[in-house]
Every structure is written in structure tokens, then in C-alpha cells.
Biopython code that builds the backbone (N, CA, C, O; Angstrom):
import numpy as np
from Bio.PDB.StructureBuilder import StructureBuilder

atoms = [
    (1, "MET", "N", (-19.145, -13.323, -10.804)),
    (1, "MET", "CA", (-18.604, -14.562, -10.309)),
    (1, "MET", "C", (-19.190, -14.822, -8.926)),
    (1, "MET", "O", (-19.054, -13.997, -8.022)),
    (2, "ASN", "N", (-19.834, -15.955, -8.767)),
    (2, "ASN", "CA", (-20.438, -16.321, -7.487)),
    (2, "ASN", "C", (-19.512, -17.244, -6.722)),
    (2, "ASN", "O", (-18.732, -17.992, -7.311)),
    (3, "GLY", "N", (-19.608, -17.183, -5.400)),
    (3, "GLY", "CA", (-18.811, -18.066, -4.576)),
    (3, "GLY", "C", (-17.362, -17.633, -4.489)),
    (3, "GLY", "O", (-16.992, -16.530, -4.891)),
    (4, "ASN", "N", (-16.561, -18.525, -3.956)),
    (4, "ASN", "CA", (-15.135, -18.263, -3.778)),
    (4, "ASN", "C", (-14.394, -18.552, -5.081)),
    (4, "ASN", "O", (-14.371, -19.700, -5.526)),
    (5, "PRO", "N", (-13.794, -17.549, -5.696)),
    (5, "PRO", "CA", (-13.093, -17.785, -6.964)),
    (5, "PRO", "C", (-11.883, -18.707, -6.810)),
    (5, "PRO", "O", (-11.392, -19.263, -7.793)),
    (6, "LEU", "N", (-11.409, -18.866, -5.585)),
    (6, "LEU", "CA", (-10.248, -19.730, -5.350)),
    (6, "LEU", "C", (-10.636, -21.158, -4.973)),
    (6, "LEU", "O", (-9.781, -21.966, -4.612)),
    (7, "GLU", "N", (-11.908, -21.456, -5.058)),
    (7, "GLU", "CA", (-12.370, -22.798, -4.704)),
    (7, "GLU", "C", (-11.648, -23.882, -5.516)),
    (7, "GLU", "O", (-11.291, -24.930, -4.978)),
    (8, "ILE", "N", (-11.439, -23.626, -6.793)),
    (8, "ILE", "CA", (-10.752, -24.607, -7.631)),
    (8, "ILE", "C", (-9.292, -24.770, -7.208)),
    (8, "ILE", "O", (-8.752, -25.874, -7.270)),
    (9, "ILE", "N", (-8.655, -23.689, -6.781)),
    (9, "ILE", "CA", (-7.275, -23.766, -6.286)),
    (9, "ILE", "C", (-7.243, -24.596, -5.005)),
    (9, "ILE", "O", (-6.357, -25.431, -4.819)),
    (10, "GLN", "N", (-8.209, -24.362, -4.129)),
    (10, "GLN", "CA", (-8.282, -25.126, -2.885)),
    (10, "GLN", "C", (-8.424, -26.620, -3.190)),
    (10, "GLN", "O", (-7.798, -27.459, -2.542)),
    (11, "LYS", "N", (-9.242, -26.932, -4.164)),
    (11, "LYS", "CA", (-9.471, -28.326, -4.536)),
    (11, "LYS", "C", (-8.225, -28.973, -5.140)),
    (11, "LYS", "O", (-7.911, -30.128, -4.852)),
    (12, "LEU", "N", (-7.522, -28.214, -5.980)),
    (12, "LEU", "CA", (-6.377, -28.771, -6.707)),
    (12, "LEU", "C", (-5.055, -28.667, -5.947)),
    (12, "LEU", "O", (-4.172, -29.510, -6.104)),
    (13, "ASP", "N", (-4.926, -27.614, -5.111)),
    (13, "ASP", "CA", (-3.662, -27.399, -4.395)),
    (13, "ASP", "C", (-3.950, -26.653, -3.102)),
    (13, "ASP", "O", (-3.812, -25.431, -3.036)),
    (14, "ASN", "N", (-4.348, -27.390, -2.081)),
    (14, "ASN", "CA", (-4.744, -26.789, -0.815)),
    (14, "ASN", "C", (-3.602, -25.998, -0.170)),
    (14, "ASN", "O", (-3.854, -24.994, 0.496)),
    (15, "ASP", "N", (-2.352, -26.434, -0.357)),
    (15, "ASP", "CA", (-1.226, -25.684, 0.213)),
    (15, "ASP", "C", (-1.157, -24.280, -0.381)),
    (15, "ASP", "O", (-0.950, -23.307, 0.344)),
    (16, "LEU", "N", (-1.327, -24.174, -1.685)),
    (16, "LEU", "CA", (-1.328, -22.859, -2.332)),
    (16, "LEU", "C", (-2.495, -22.027, -1.823)),
    (16, "LEU", "O", (-2.330, -20.846, -1.519)),
    (17, "TYR", "N", (-3.661, -22.629, -1.729)),
    (17, "TYR", "CA", (-4.841, -21.928, -1.233)),
    (17, "TYR", "C", (-4.596, -21.377, 0.171)),
    (17, "TYR", "O", (-4.896, -20.215, 0.444)),
    (18, "GLU", "N", (-4.058, -22.199, 1.049)),
    (18, "GLU", "CA", (-3.781, -21.765, 2.416)),
    (18, "GLU", "C", (-2.754, -20.638, 2.436)),
    (18, "GLU", "O", (-2.871, -19.709, 3.235)),
    (19, "ASN", "N", (-1.751, -20.711, 1.566)),
    (19, "ASN", "CA", (-0.750, -19.661, 1.477)),
    (19, "ASN", "C", (-1.383, -18.343, 1.062)),
    (19, "ASN", "O", (-1.110, -17.302, 1.662)),
    (20, "VAL", "N", (-2.226, -18.383, 0.041)),
    (20, "VAL", "CA", (-2.895, -17.172, -0.434)),
    (20, "VAL", "C", (-3.793, -16.604, 0.669)),
    (20, "VAL", "O", (-3.823, -15.393, 0.888)),
    (21, "THR", "N", (-4.513, -17.473, 1.351)),
    (21, "THR", "CA", (-5.414, -17.039, 2.423)),
    (21, "THR", "C", (-4.643, -16.386, 3.567)),
    (21, "THR", "O", (-5.048, -15.337, 4.068)),
    (22, "LYS", "N", (-3.540, -16.995, 3.981)),
    (22, "LYS", "CA", (-2.728, -16.432, 5.065)),
    (22, "LYS", "C", (-2.107, -15.093, 4.648)),
    (22, "LYS", "O", (-2.033, -14.158, 5.445)),
    (23, "THR", "N", (-1.664, -15.015, 3.394)),
    (23, "THR", "CA", (-1.090, -13.766, 2.895)),
    (23, "THR", "C", (-2.132, -12.659, 2.891)),
    (23, "THR", "O", (-1.835, -11.523, 3.261)),
    (24, "ARG", "N", (-3.352, -12.983, 2.473)),
    (24, "ARG", "CA", (-4.425, -11.987, 2.471)),
    (24, "ARG", "C", (-4.705, -11.506, 3.895)),
    (24, "ARG", "O", (-4.819, -10.304, 4.136)),
    (25, "GLU", "N", (-4.815, -12.440, 4.830)),
    (25, "GLU", "CA", (-5.085, -12.078, 6.224)),
    (25, "GLU", "C", (-3.985, -11.185, 6.782)),
    (25, "GLU", "O", (-4.269, -10.192, 7.451)),
    (26, "MET", "N", (-2.729, -11.534, 6.510)),
    (26, "MET", "CA", (-1.595, -10.744, 6.976)),
    (26, "MET", "C", (-1.601, -9.358, 6.336)),
    (26, "MET", "O", (-1.314, -8.361, 7.000)),
    (27, "THR", "N", (-1.920, -9.299, 5.073)),
    (27, "THR", "CA", (-1.892, -8.033, 4.339)),
    (27, "THR", "C", (-2.920, -7.046, 4.850)),
    (27, "THR", "O", (-2.620, -5.862, 5.006)),
    (28, "PHE", "N", (-4.124, -7.515, 5.112)),
    (28, "PHE", "CA", (-5.211, -6.588, 5.430)),
    (28, "PHE", "C", (-5.468, -6.393, 6.924)),
    (28, "PHE", "O", (-6.377, -5.653, 7.299)),
    (29, "LYS", "N", (-4.673, -7.051, 7.789)),
    (29, "LYS", "CA", (-4.897, -6.820, 9.214)),
    (29, "LYS", "C", (-4.417, -5.425, 9.600)),
    (29, "LYS", "O", (-3.535, -4.851, 8.961)),
    (30, "GLN", "N", (-5.011, -4.907, 10.645)),
    (30, "GLN", "CA", (-4.655, -3.580, 11.149)),
    (30, "GLN", "C", (-3.178, -3.566, 11.527)),
    (30, "GLN", "O", (-2.701, -4.471, 12.213)),
    (31, "GLY", "N", (-2.466, -2.555, 11.087)),
    (31, "GLY", "CA", (-1.060, -2.396, 11.408)),
    (31, "GLY", "C", (-0.726, -0.922, 11.393)),
    (31, "GLY", "O", (-1.524, -0.097, 11.837)),
    (32, "ALA", "N", (0.453, -0.581, 10.883)),
    (32, "ALA", "CA", (0.812, 0.832, 10.745)),
    (32, "ALA", "C", (-0.189, 1.531, 9.831)),
    (32, "ALA", "O", (-0.506, 2.705, 10.018)),
    (33, "LEU", "N", (-0.681, 0.787, 8.837)),
    (33, "LEU", "CA", (-1.770, 1.282, 7.995)),
    (33, "LEU", "C", (-3.053, 0.592, 8.426)),
    (33, "LEU", "O", (-3.045, -0.590, 8.766)),
    (34, "SER", "N", (-4.147, 1.326, 8.411)),
    (34, "SER", "CA", (-5.436, 0.736, 8.772)),
    (34, "SER", "C", (-5.905, -0.219, 7.675)),
    (34, "SER", "O", (-5.470, -0.124, 6.527)),
    (35, "THR", "N", (-6.781, -1.124, 8.037)),
    (35, "THR", "CA", (-7.389, -2.018, 7.060)),
    (35, "THR", "C", (-8.079, -1.203, 5.975)),
    (35, "THR", "O", (-8.014, -1.550, 4.796)),
    (36, "LYS", "N", (-8.731, -0.133, 6.367)),
    (36, "LYS", "CA", (-9.417, 0.753, 5.424)),
    (36, "LYS", "C", (-8.436, 1.311, 4.394)),
    (36, "LYS", "O", (-8.710, 1.278, 3.195)),
    (37, "THR", "N", (-7.312, 1.814, 4.848)),
    (37, "THR", "CA", (-6.304, 2.366, 3.941)),
    (37, "THR", "C", (-5.780, 1.293, 2.996)),
    (37, "THR", "O", (-5.611, 1.536, 1.801)),
    (38, "LYS", "N", (-5.526, 0.113, 3.533)),
    (38, "LYS", "CA", (-5.010, -0.989, 2.718)),
    (38, "LYS", "C", (-6.010, -1.390, 1.644)),
    (38, "LYS", "O", (-5.616, -1.682, 0.515)),
    (39, "LEU", "N", (-7.299, -1.410, 1.978)),
    (39, "LEU", "CA", (-8.308, -1.733, 0.970)),
    (39, "LEU", "C", (-8.379, -0.668, -0.114)),
    (39, "LEU", "O", (-8.543, -0.987, -1.291)),
    (40, "LEU", "N", (-8.257, 0.586, 0.275)),
    (40, "LEU", "CA", (-8.265, 1.665, -0.720)),
    (40, "LEU", "C", (-7.055, 1.564, -1.649)),
    (40, "LEU", "O", (-7.172, 1.808, -2.850)),
    (41, "ILE", "N", (-5.909, 1.210, -1.104)),
    (41, "ILE", "CA", (-4.725, 0.996, -1.944)),
    (41, "ILE", "C", (-4.977, -0.162, -2.894)),
    (41, "ILE", "O", (-4.666, -0.073, -4.082)),
    (42, "ALA", "N", (-5.539, -1.248, -2.378)),
    (42, "ALA", "CA", (-5.809, -2.421, -3.209)),
    (42, "ALA", "C", (-6.810, -2.101, -4.324)),
    (42, "ALA", "O", (-6.671, -2.587, -5.446)),
    (43, "ILE", "N", (-7.813, -1.286, -4.011)),
    (43, "ILE", "CA", (-8.769, -0.868, -5.043)),
    (43, "ILE", "C", (-8.037, -0.119, -6.145)),
    (43, "ILE", "O", (-8.251, -0.386, -7.328)),
    (44, "ALA", "N", (-7.176, 0.813, -5.766)),
    (44, "ALA", "CA", (-6.422, 1.580, -6.763)),
    (44, "ALA", "C", (-5.526, 0.663, -7.599)),
    (44, "ALA", "O", (-5.412, 0.843, -8.811)),
    (45, "LEU", "N", (-4.901, -0.308, -6.961)),
    (45, "LEU", "CA", (-4.028, -1.231, -7.698)),
    (45, "LEU", "C", (-4.817, -2.100, -8.667)),
    (45, "LEU", "O", (-4.413, -2.266, -9.819)),
    (46, "ASP", "N", (-5.944, -2.659, -8.212)),
    (46, "ASP", "CA", (-6.745, -3.468, -9.126)),
    (46, "ASP", "C", (-7.318, -2.614, -10.254)),
    (46, "ASP", "O", (-7.384, -3.060, -11.399)),
    (47, "ALA", "N", (-7.729, -1.397, -9.935)),
    (47, "ALA", "CA", (-8.202, -0.494, -10.993)),
    (47, "ALA", "C", (-7.093, -0.248, -12.002)),
    (47, "ALA", "O", (-7.339, -0.265, -13.208)),
    (48, "SER", "N", (-5.876, -0.019, -11.524)),
    (48, "SER", "CA", (-4.736, 0.223, -12.421)),
    (48, "SER", "C", (-4.462, -0.963, -13.329)),
    (48, "SER", "O", (-3.991, -0.793, -14.454)),
    (49, "LYS", "N", (-4.754, -2.167, -12.845)),
    (49, "LYS", "CA", (-4.548, -3.376, -13.641)),
    (49, "LYS", "C", (-5.751, -3.692, -14.530)),
    (49, "LYS", "O", (-5.695, -4.613, -15.345)),
    (50, "GLY", "N", (-6.831, -2.936, -14.377)),
    (50, "GLY", "CA", (-8.036, -3.200, -15.159)),
    (50, "GLY", "C", (-8.800, -4.421, -14.667)),
    (50, "GLY", "O", (-9.539, -5.045, -15.429)),
    (51, "ALA", "N", (-8.624, -4.760, -13.398)),
    (51, "ALA", "CA", (-9.232, -5.959, -12.818)),
    (51, "ALA", "C", (-10.628, -5.633, -12.284)),
    (51, "ALA", "O", (-10.800, -5.354, -11.097)),
    (52, "GLN", "N", (-11.605, -5.672, -13.164)),
    (52, "GLN", "CA", (-12.970, -5.304, -12.809)),
    (52, "GLN", "C", (-13.513, -6.115, -11.642)),
    (52, "GLN", "O", (-14.076, -5.540, -10.711)),
    (53, "ASN", "N", (-13.362, -7.431, -11.666)),
    (53, "ASN", "CA", (-13.856, -8.253, -10.564)),
    (53, "ASN", "C", (-13.107, -7.966, -9.272)),
    (53, "ASN", "O", (-13.694, -8.007, -8.190)),
    (54, "GLY", "N", (-11.824, -7.678, -9.377)),
    (54, "GLY", "CA", (-11.054, -7.321, -8.196)),
    (54, "GLY", "C", (-11.561, -6.036, -7.571)),
    (54, "GLY", "O", (-11.728, -5.954, -6.354)),
    (55, "VAL", "N", (-11.806, -5.028, -8.404)),
    (55, "VAL", "CA", (-12.347, -3.761, -7.903)),
    (55, "VAL", "C", (-13.684, -4.022, -7.223)),
    (55, "VAL", "O", (-13.933, -3.533, -6.121)),
    (56, "LYS", "N", (-14.533, -4.785, -7.873)),
    (56, "LYS", "CA", (-15.865, -5.066, -7.325)),
    (56, "LYS", "C", (-15.761, -5.750, -5.963)),
    (56, "LYS", "O", (-16.424, -5.339, -5.010)),
    (57, "ASN", "N", (-14.948, -6.770, -5.869)),
    (57, "ASN", "CA", (-14.823, -7.497, -4.610)),
    (57, "ASN", "C", (-14.222, -6.639, -3.508)),
    (57, "ASN", "O", (-14.679, -6.676, -2.365)),
    (58, "LEU", "N", (-13.205, -5.873, -3.849)),
    (58, "LEU", "CA", (-12.571, -5.010, -2.844)),
    (58, "LEU", "C", (-13.494, -3.886, -2.393)),
    (58, "LEU", "O", (-13.524, -3.548, -1.210)),
    (59, "VAL", "N", (-14.247, -3.305, -3.320)),
    (59, "VAL", "CA", (-15.196, -2.251, -2.947)),
    (59, "VAL", "C", (-16.249, -2.821, -2.003)),
    (59, "VAL", "O", (-16.596, -2.181, -1.010)),
    (60, "ASN", "N", (-16.758, -4.005, -2.296)),
    (60, "ASN", "CA", (-17.738, -4.620, -1.399)),
    (60, "ASN", "C", (-17.156, -4.836, -0.006)),
    (60, "ASN", "O", (-17.831, -4.587, 0.993)),
    (61, "GLN", "N", (-15.916, -5.293, 0.068)),
    (61, "GLN", "CA", (-15.263, -5.471, 1.367)),
    (61, "GLN", "C", (-15.099, -4.132, 2.073)),
    (61, "GLN", "O", (-15.336, -4.018, 3.276)),
    (62, "ALA", "N", (-14.695, -3.128, 1.316)),
    (62, "ALA", "CA", (-14.481, -1.802, 1.893)),
    (62, "ALA", "C", (-15.783, -1.212, 2.437)),
    (62, "ALA", "O", (-15.801, -0.623, 3.518)),
    (63, "LEU", "N", (-16.856, -1.372, 1.691)),
    (63, "LEU", "CA", (-18.141, -0.846, 2.151)),
    (63, "LEU", "C", (-18.568, -1.490, 3.464)),
    (63, "LEU", "O", (-19.170, -0.831, 4.311)),
    (64, "LYS", "N", (-18.265, -2.758, 3.636)),
    (64, "LYS", "CA", (-18.644, -3.473, 4.860)),
    (64, "LYS", "C", (-17.944, -2.924, 6.098)),
    (64, "LYS", "O", (-18.448, -3.074, 7.211)),
    (65, "ILE", "N", (-16.786, -2.287, 5.914)),
    (65, "ILE", "CA", (-16.090, -1.720, 7.076)),
    (65, "ILE", "C", (-16.229, -0.200, 7.152)),
    (65, "ILE", "O", (-15.527, 0.460, 7.918)),
    (66, "GLY", "N", (-17.146, 0.347, 6.345)),
    (66, "GLY", "CA", (-17.472, 1.762, 6.478)),
    (66, "GLY", "C", (-16.754, 2.718, 5.548)),
    (66, "GLY", "O", (-16.840, 3.932, 5.735)),
    (67, "VAL", "N", (-16.050, 2.209, 4.554)),
    (67, "VAL", "CA", (-15.414, 3.095, 3.580)),
    (67, "VAL", "C", (-16.521, 3.790, 2.790)),
    (67, "VAL", "O", (-17.518, 3.167, 2.424)),
    (68, "THR", "N", (-16.339, 5.067, 2.534)),
    (68, "THR", "CA", (-17.374, 5.843, 1.842)),
    (68, "THR", "C", (-17.184, 5.801, 0.327)),
    (68, "THR", "O", (-16.108, 5.472, -0.174)),
    (69, "LYS", "N", (-18.250, 6.140, -0.383)),
    (69, "LYS", "CA", (-18.179, 6.236, -1.845)),
    (69, "LYS", "C", (-17.114, 7.266, -2.250)),
    (69, "LYS", "O", (-16.374, 7.058, -3.212)),
    (70, "LYS", "N", (-17.045, 8.363, -1.516)),
    (70, "LYS", "CA", (-16.068, 9.408, -1.829)),
    (70, "LYS", "C", (-14.639, 8.876, -1.690)),
    (70, "LYS", "O", (-13.789, 9.161, -2.534)),
    (71, "GLU", "N", (-14.371, 8.113, -0.640)),
    (71, "GLU", "CA", (-13.032, 7.538, -0.449)),
    (71, "GLU", "C", (-12.704, 6.553, -1.577)),
    (71, "GLU", "O", (-11.580, 6.527, -2.078)),
    (72, "ILE", "N", (-13.681, 5.753, -1.966)),
    (72, "ILE", "CA", (-13.485, 4.811, -3.067)),
    (72, "ILE", "C", (-13.155, 5.566, -4.352)),
    (72, "ILE", "O", (-12.231, 5.199, -5.077)),
    (73, "MET", "N", (-13.911, 6.611, -4.623)),
    (73, "MET", "CA", (-13.675, 7.374, -5.851)),
    (73, "MET", "C", (-12.310, 8.070, -5.825)),
    (73, "MET", "O", (-11.667, 8.208, -6.866)),
    (74, "GLU", "N", (-11.871, 8.505, -4.657)),
    (74, "GLU", "CA", (-10.544, 9.117, -4.584)),
    (74, "GLU", "C", (-9.449, 8.087, -4.855)),
    (74, "GLU", "O", (-8.421, 8.422, -5.444)),
    (75, "SER", "N", (-9.653, 6.845, -4.435)),
    (75, "SER", "CA", (-8.661, 5.815, -4.751)),
    (75, "SER", "C", (-8.638, 5.545, -6.254)),
    (75, "SER", "O", (-7.578, 5.271, -6.818)),
    (76, "ILE", "N", (-9.782, 5.620, -6.895)),
    (76, "ILE", "CA", (-9.831, 5.437, -8.350)),
    (76, "ILE", "C", (-9.208, 6.640, -9.052)),
    (76, "ILE", "O", (-8.636, 6.488, -10.132)),
    (77, "ARG", "N", (-9.304, 7.824, -8.467)),
    (77, "ARG", "CA", (-8.602, 8.991, -9.022)),
    (77, "ARG", "C", (-7.089, 8.769, -9.011)),
    (77, "ARG", "O", (-6.392, 9.131, -9.959)),
    (78, "VAL", "N", (-6.593, 8.171, -7.932)),
    (78, "VAL", "CA", (-5.160, 7.870, -7.865)),
    (78, "VAL", "C", (-4.789, 6.898, -8.982)),
    (78, "VAL", "O", (-3.780, 7.085, -9.662)),
    (79, "ALA", "N", (-5.607, 5.861, -9.169)),
    (79, "ALA", "CA", (-5.357, 4.896, -10.248)),
    (79, "ALA", "C", (-5.370, 5.586, -11.602)),
    (79, "ALA", "O", (-4.538, 5.294, -12.460)),
    (80, "ASN", "N", (-6.307, 6.494, -11.794)),
    (80, "ASN", "CA", (-6.385, 7.232, -13.053)),
    (80, "ASN", "C", (-5.130, 8.068, -13.273)),
    (80, "ASN", "O", (-4.620, 8.138, -14.391)),
    (81, "TYR", "N", (-4.634, 8.693, -12.227)),
    (81, "TYR", "CA", (-3.418, 9.505, -12.339)),
    (81, "TYR", "C", (-2.231, 8.637, -12.761)),
    (81, "TYR", "O", (-1.429, 9.042, -13.603)),
    (82, "ILE", "N", (-2.124, 7.452, -12.180)),
    (82, "ILE", "CA", (-0.994, 6.571, -12.468)),
    (82, "ILE", "C", (-1.172, 5.818, -13.776)),
    (82, "ILE", "O", (-0.224, 5.681, -14.549)),
    (83, "SER", "N", (-2.391, 5.324, -14.029)),
    (83, "SER", "CA", (-2.600, 4.410, -15.163)),
    (83, "SER", "C", (-3.512, 4.936, -16.262)),
    (83, "SER", "O", (-3.629, 4.309, -17.315)),
    (84, "GLY", "N", (-4.146, 6.051, -16.044)),
    (84, "GLY", "CA", (-4.990, 6.625, -17.077)),
    (84, "GLY", "C", (-6.384, 6.005, -17.151)),
    (84, "GLY", "O", (-6.830, 5.304, -16.243)),
    (85, "ALA", "N", (-7.047, 6.291, -18.261)),
    (85, "ALA", "CA", (-8.441, 5.891, -18.443)),
    (85, "ALA", "C", (-8.636, 4.380, -18.409)),
    (85, "ALA", "O", (-9.741, 3.906, -18.144)),
    (86, "SER", "N", (-7.585, 3.626, -18.672)),
    (86, "SER", "CA", (-7.735, 2.162, -18.641)),
    (86, "SER", "C", (-8.057, 1.654, -17.243)),
    (86, "SER", "O", (-8.459, 0.502, -17.083)),
    (87, "SER", "N", (-7.887, 2.488, -16.239)),
    (87, "SER", "CA", (-8.277, 2.111, -14.880)),
    (87, "SER", "C", (-9.697, 2.556, -14.560)),
    (87, "SER", "O", (-10.349, 1.979, -13.690)),
    (88, "VAL", "N", (-10.171, 3.564, -15.247)),
    (88, "VAL", "CA", (-11.481, 4.129, -14.939)),
    (88, "VAL", "C", (-12.620, 3.267, -15.494)),
    (88, "VAL", "O", (-13.625, 3.055, -14.816)),
    (89, "TYR", "N", (-12.465, 2.776, -16.711)),
    (89, "TYR", "CA", (-13.557, 2.017, -17.320)),
    (89, "TYR", "C", (-13.864, 0.702, -16.594)),
    (89, "TYR", "O", (-15.035, 0.435, -16.324)),
    (90, "PRO", "N", (-12.872, -0.130, -16.266)),
    (90, "PRO", "CA", (-13.196, -1.339, -15.492)),
    (90, "PRO", "C", (-13.795, -0.997, -14.123)),
    (90, "PRO", "O", (-14.669, -1.705, -13.624)),
    (91, "SER", "N", (-13.321, 0.082, -13.532)),
    (91, "SER", "CA", (-13.868, 0.520, -12.248)),
    (91, "SER", "C", (-15.333, 0.926, -12.411)),
    (91, "SER", "O", (-16.172, 0.604, -11.569)),
    (92, "ALA", "N", (-15.630, 1.627, -13.488)),
    (92, "ALA", "CA", (-17.007, 2.058, -13.733)),
    (92, "ALA", "C", (-17.944, 0.862, -13.865)),
    (92, "ALA", "O", (-19.046, 0.869, -13.314)),
    (93, "TYR", "N", (-17.514, -0.155, -14.586)),
    (93, "TYR", "CA", (-18.345, -1.354, -14.728)),
    (93, "TYR", "C", (-18.552, -2.032, -13.374)),
    (93, "TYR", "O", (-19.656, -2.479, -13.063)),
    (94, "ALA", "N", (-17.498, -2.107, -12.578)),
    (94, "ALA", "CA", (-17.605, -2.726, -11.258)),
    (94, "ALA", "C", (-18.536, -1.923, -10.359)),
    (94, "ALA", "O", (-19.391, -2.492, -9.679)),
    (95, "LEU", "N", (-18.374, -0.613, -10.353)),
    (95, "LEU", "CA", (-19.188, 0.235, -9.488)),
    (95, "LEU", "C", (-20.654, 0.242, -9.914)),
    (95, "LEU", "O", (-21.550, 0.341, -9.076)),
    (96, "LYS", "N", (-20.891, 0.138, -11.222)),
    (96, "LYS", "CA", (-22.267, 0.099, -11.727)),
    (96, "LYS", "C", (-23.017, -1.108, -11.154)),
    (96, "LYS", "O", (-24.211, -1.020, -10.866)),
    (97, "GLU", "N", (-22.316, -2.232, -10.991)),
    (97, "GLU", "CA", (-22.934, -3.433, -10.430)),
    (97, "GLU", "C", (-23.242, -3.267, -8.942)),
    (97, "GLU", "O", (-24.155, -3.908, -8.420)),
    (98, "ILE", "N", (-22.487, -2.413, -8.264)),
    (98, "ILE", "CA", (-22.656, -2.237, -6.807)),
    (98, "ILE", "C", (-23.637, -1.123, -6.485)),
    (98, "ILE", "O", (-24.509, -1.281, -5.630)),
    (99, "PHE", "N", (-23.493, 0.002, -7.171)),
    (99, "PHE", "CA", (-24.314, 1.179, -6.852)),
    (99, "PHE", "C", (-25.414, 1.382, -7.875)),
    (99, "PHE", "O", (-26.197, 2.325, -7.761)),
]
sb = StructureBuilder()
sb.init_structure("model")
sb.init_model(0)
sb.init_chain("A")
sb.init_seg("    ")
for serial, (resi, resn, name, xyz) in enumerate(atoms, 1):
    if name == "N":
        sb.init_residue(resn, " ", resi, " ")
    sb.init_atom(name, np.array(xyz, "f"), 0.0, 1.0, " ", f" {name:<3s}", serial, name[0])
structure = sb.get_structure()
């Protein structure tokens, strides 16, 4: 998927788009948990849901702030523990596109 996947939401309902954007900014800003930790949690959650594009996008964001491949794989291990192999296969497809 190229571009902003929420572009259509912005076009059809800018208030919703702004809400989602503000929520994302609030969620991932540095706080008691680091942005890095929050991204790793989000990767594990998207992996658990089988959200291949979500994993791909979050991994790309994580790499930009210095998250290592090992840290990413450990977050996917957590997803595997909670959700099983259904989290590993979408993650594998996402990671194959990146690495």
C-alpha cells in the first residue's frame, strides 16, 4: 500500500482523521514507556491480529528510531506466545518485504 492509507478517511471525514492522528501522536510520544517500547508492543499486537501491513508499517517506523532486528523478533515471539503461529506468518510476509 503506497501513500497514507487514511487519505480516504481524511477526504470523507476530516474530524475522524484528525482524531486518529491525535490519538496516534499521544500514544507514541515519550512517556513512562519509551516510544521504542510502545512500537514494539504495537508490532506484537498487530502480529497477534494477523495485520501484515500493520506489522510492516510499524517495523519501518521502529527501524527509523533505531530498534534492532533482534528487538523486533522478540516482540514477534511475544505475539507467538499469546496468539500462536497465526501471528508469525503475517509477520514473516511483512518482514520479507523489509529485509
